[in-house]
N, C-alpha and C positions, 0 to 999 in steps of 0.2 A: 715677877718677883720684885719686892721692894728694893729700891736702889741702895738703901742703907744695909740691906741684909748681906751677910757674908757669904762668900762662895762656899759651897759644900765640897769638902775634899773627902773622897772615898778611898780608903786603903784596900786595894785588891791583892789578896794573898794568892799568888799564882802557883807557888811551888817551883817545880823545874820547868822553865820555859824551853820547850824543845820543838816549837813550831807545830804543835798539834791543834786539834779542833777547839779545845777550851780557850787557848790563847787567841785563836782566830775569832771566836765569838766575842770575847771581851774587847778585842781591838776593833771589831766591826761596830760595836756600840760606842766605843770611845771616839772613833772617827766621825760619828754622826751626832753625838750628844752636844748640847749647848754648853760649851766650855766657859761661857760667861757666868753660868749658874753652877756648873758641876765640874770638878776636876778629878782625875784619877791619879793615884800613886800606885805603882806596881811593885810589890814585894816579892822578889824572886830568889831562889836558891843559887848559891855561887857556882854550882855545876850546871847552870843553864847554858843553853846554846840558842842562837838565832833570835836574841832579844833585839827588837827594832828600836834601839836607843834614839836614833835621830828623829824618827817619826813621833815617838812618844814625847820627846822634848819639844819638838816643833809645835805639838798640840798643847804644850804647857804643862805636861805631866812630868813625873820623876820616876826613875827606876832605883829602887833601894835593894841592895844585895845583902843577903843574910847567909849564915852557914846552912848547909843542907839539913833537912829535917831528920836525917839519920843520926846527926850529932845533936840529939834532942836537947841536952842541957844547954849547949852553946846557942842553939837555935832559939830556944825560949828566952834565954837571957838577953839576946840581941833584939828579939821582937819586943820585949818589955821596954827596953830603952827607946826603941823607935816609936812605939805607941805613946809613951809618956812625953817624949820630945815634941812630937807633932800634934798632940792633943786632938786626935781624930774623934769625930762623932760617930762615924760609920766604918766598920771593918767588914769586908765582903770576901769570904774565903771560898775558893774554888777547888779545894783538894779533897772533896768527897769525905770519906770516913776520917781522913787525917785532919780535917778541919777542927776536930776536938782540941788539938794542941794550940794552934794560934788563937782560937776563940776563948780558950781557958785563960790565956795570957791577956787577951783583950779585956776580959771581964776583970781580971786582977788589976789591969791598968786603968780601970774605970771608964771604959768605952761603952756608951749606952746602947748603940745599935750594933748587933753582931749577927751577920748573915751567914748561914751555912747554905751552900749551893750544891745541889746534887746534879752531876753531869753524866753519870753513867750507872750501871748496875754491876753485876758480877757473873762469873761462870766457874763452875767447879773444876773445869779443865786447867784453870790457872791456880794450881793448888795453894802455893804459898800466899799469893795475893788474895785469893778467895778467903783463906783462913784469917788473915789479918783484917780484912774488911768485915768479916762476920764478928770478930772479937771487938772491933771498934764501933760497929754500927749502933749498939745500944746507947752509946754516949753522944750520938749525933745531935741530940736536942738539949743536952745538959747545959751547955754554955751559950747556945744560940738564942737570940731573941726573935729572929725572923728566919723563915725557911723558904728557899727558892729552889726551883728545879727546871730542867730543860724540857721535861715531858711528864705526863702522868705516871708512866712506868718508873722513871727515875725518882720522882717524888714519893711514890708509894714505897719503893724499895728502901730508901734511906730513912724516911720519916715515919713510915707506917700507914696503914689504911685509915686508922681512926683520925690521925692528924690531917691526912689528905681529905677525908670525907667531911671533916669539920670546917673545911675551907681555909686551913691555916698555911697551905703551901701555895706560894705565888709562882705561876708558870711564866718564866721568861724565855720566850722562843729563841731558838738559834737562828736569828734572822740574818739575812744577807743583803748585799747591794744587788738587787735583782737585775738592774740594767747592765751592770758589769758582766754578768754571766749569761745574758740573753744570747740565743743562737744567732750566729753571724756567719753566713756562707763564705764571704770573702776571707774572713779570718781563718776559717776552716781550711780553705785552699792554701793560704799562706803558711799556716802552721804545719800542715802535712808536707808541704814542699821543704820547709825548714828542717823537718825531721827525716826527710828522705822516704816518705810513705806515699805509695801510689794511690790513685783515686779509688781503685777497686778493692784495696786491702781492707779486710774486716778488722777494725781496731777495737779491742777490748781494753778498757782502762780501769785503773784503781788508784785512789789517792789515800794514803794512810801510813802510819808508822809501822815499821817491821817489828811488831810485838805479837804475843800470843793472841790477844783479843781480836786482831784483824784477820786471823786465820789464813795466812798466806800459803801455807802448805796445801790446804784444800783448794785454794784459788788456783794454784799452779796445776793441780790435778784436773780441775775443771777445764782450764785452758788446754791442757794436754789432749783431752777428749775433743775439744773444738778443733784443735790443730790437725788431729788425725783425719777429721772429716772435711775440714776446710783449710787446705795448705796455705792459701793466701790470707793468713790471719796473723795478727801481731798483738802482743800484750804490752801495754805501757804501765809501768809501776812507778808511781811518784811517792817519794818519802825516803826516810832513812830510819835506822834503828838497830837494836842489838841482834835481831835475827837475819839481818840482810845477807851476811856471808853464807849462812846456812841455806837460805833460799836461792842464792846464786849457784851454790853447789847442786841443789836439787834440779835447777833448770839445766845445768850442764849434764847431769846424769840422765836426764830425759831427752837429751840432744835437742834442746829448745833454745840454745844460746842465741842463734840468729833470729829467733822469733820473739824474744822478750827483751824489752828495753828498760834498763834501770836508770831512771832519770834523776834520782836523788831528791834533795830538798829544793823546791822551786818557788820562785816568786811569781810565776806565770801560769798557775793552775787554771785560772779562768780562760786562758787561751788554749791550754792543753785539752780541756773538756771539748773544745770545738773540733779537735782532731779525732776524737773518739767516736765510736758508733754505739757501743754498749758500755755502761758503767756497772761494774761488778763489785758487790760488797757483801761477802759471806761471813760477816763478823760473828764471833761467839756471843757477843752482847754489845749493846750500845744504849746510851741514854737517848740521844737523838743526834745522829751524826750530821754535822754541818756539811760535810762533803756530799752527803745524800741529797740535801736541799740544793746545794750548788749544782750538782749533776742534773737534777730535774729542771732547774731553772735554765740550764743549757740545752734543754730539749732532748736529752739523751734517753734511750731505752735503758731503764734502770732495773737491775735484778739484785735484790737484797735478801739476806737471810731473814727468816721471820722471828729471829731471836732479838728483835729490837722493837722499840715502841711503835705501835701502829700509826702514830701521827707522822712518822717518817714518810709514809706513803702519801704524798701530796697530790700526785697525778693518777688518774685512772689507769694510765698505761704502765705504771710501775708495778713490778711483779715481786711478791714476797714468796720465797721458797724455803721449805724446811731443810735444816741441816741433816735431818735423818734420811733425806733422799740422796742417792749416790751421785757420783760425778757425771755419769751417763745421763741421768734424768735432768740434771742442771744443764748439761750440754744440749739436750733435746729441746728444752724450754727456750734457751737463748736463741738457738738457730731457727726454731719455729717462729718466734715473735719478730726477730730482726728482719726476716724475709719480707714482711708486709709493713714494717714500722715506718711511719713518716714523721720526720723531725719537725718541730714547730716551736714558736715562741709561746711562753707560758706565763707572761707577766701577771695577768689577772688571777690565774689559779694560785700562784705563789703568794700574791698579795692578799687574796681573800682567805687564805689559810694562815694568815698572820706571820708570814716569814719575810715581809719587806721591812728592811732595817729603817727606812725613812719614817715609817709609822710606829714601829715597835720601840724605837728610841724614845719617842714622846712618852710612852707608857712608863718606861724605866725612869725618865726624868721626874715624872709625877710621883712615882713610888718613892724615890730617894727624898724628894722634897717633903712628901707627906710624913715619912718616918723620921726625918730630921726635925720637923716641926714638933712632932709628938714628944721627941726626946730632948728638946732644948732645955 
């Protein structure tokens, strides 16, 4: 890049920073991007939790707090002031169908590049959320100049088949630091010891917020079946969220309290994967779950619902199961495959499927620089 050229500042509209997958993806890219060329500002709702202020500021970025989007008038008024004050060239919004609101204001403020990024899809079981998404979806392209998605499924869902088939949706993979998640036998032994788990215990793991989408009720029912057959088994649940207390109550009612560990929001998920034997993700829907990529990079036997994009299956060993199958069938599949499963390092497979952050960041840099040049 020309030395006289100004650094590109990208305003990332995050919405509520709650320590979920979207935030993890954006931070993965930020940690690896060339901050001499590109800087990120993070625009977050004031009811956010878990914002890594120190790390963002250390990398040269800023966190800008705005009223929550539920207070729409105040939210838009504040955004307009921020957009005008900072004179951004690029606004990159990560709040799916809700992106219509910040991107409308970005257009009003004269920002030339307005990216709508699709990170997930929907499911009718989430009635209110599904209805809102369906109402807002037709407006997803009205104020955006560029369309990004984490997968083909997420791109087609938000922007439509025609837009996707015309090549107008840029796929930005939910890439990870592959080396950080690689299988490590010593770390596995250390982490199990730390958690008080014996070598022979079958450990089923899950990382995700306690929300409808992640389907924890079904997950607990699957584990209940596993535990009936294999008493020396344990379920590790990593995350927090509104349904946590309900799930704890369900665990108690099934007399599984001593066999389920609620670990809360953690900063050591990469180490916790090492302690697991099976990673279970029976989500109602996903765009492309970053935890699914992390778990595969950790060499785990992964069993996912097939209600997510097929690109999530990076390894041949990963199993996709229909949610129409009952818990007994899920249990049989898990116990059958874990019997003969041999854990290994998967650096090449993850990298060759374009999930290595080292390489994918270069693509994002080029993309930002290209669209910034067009719109100078």
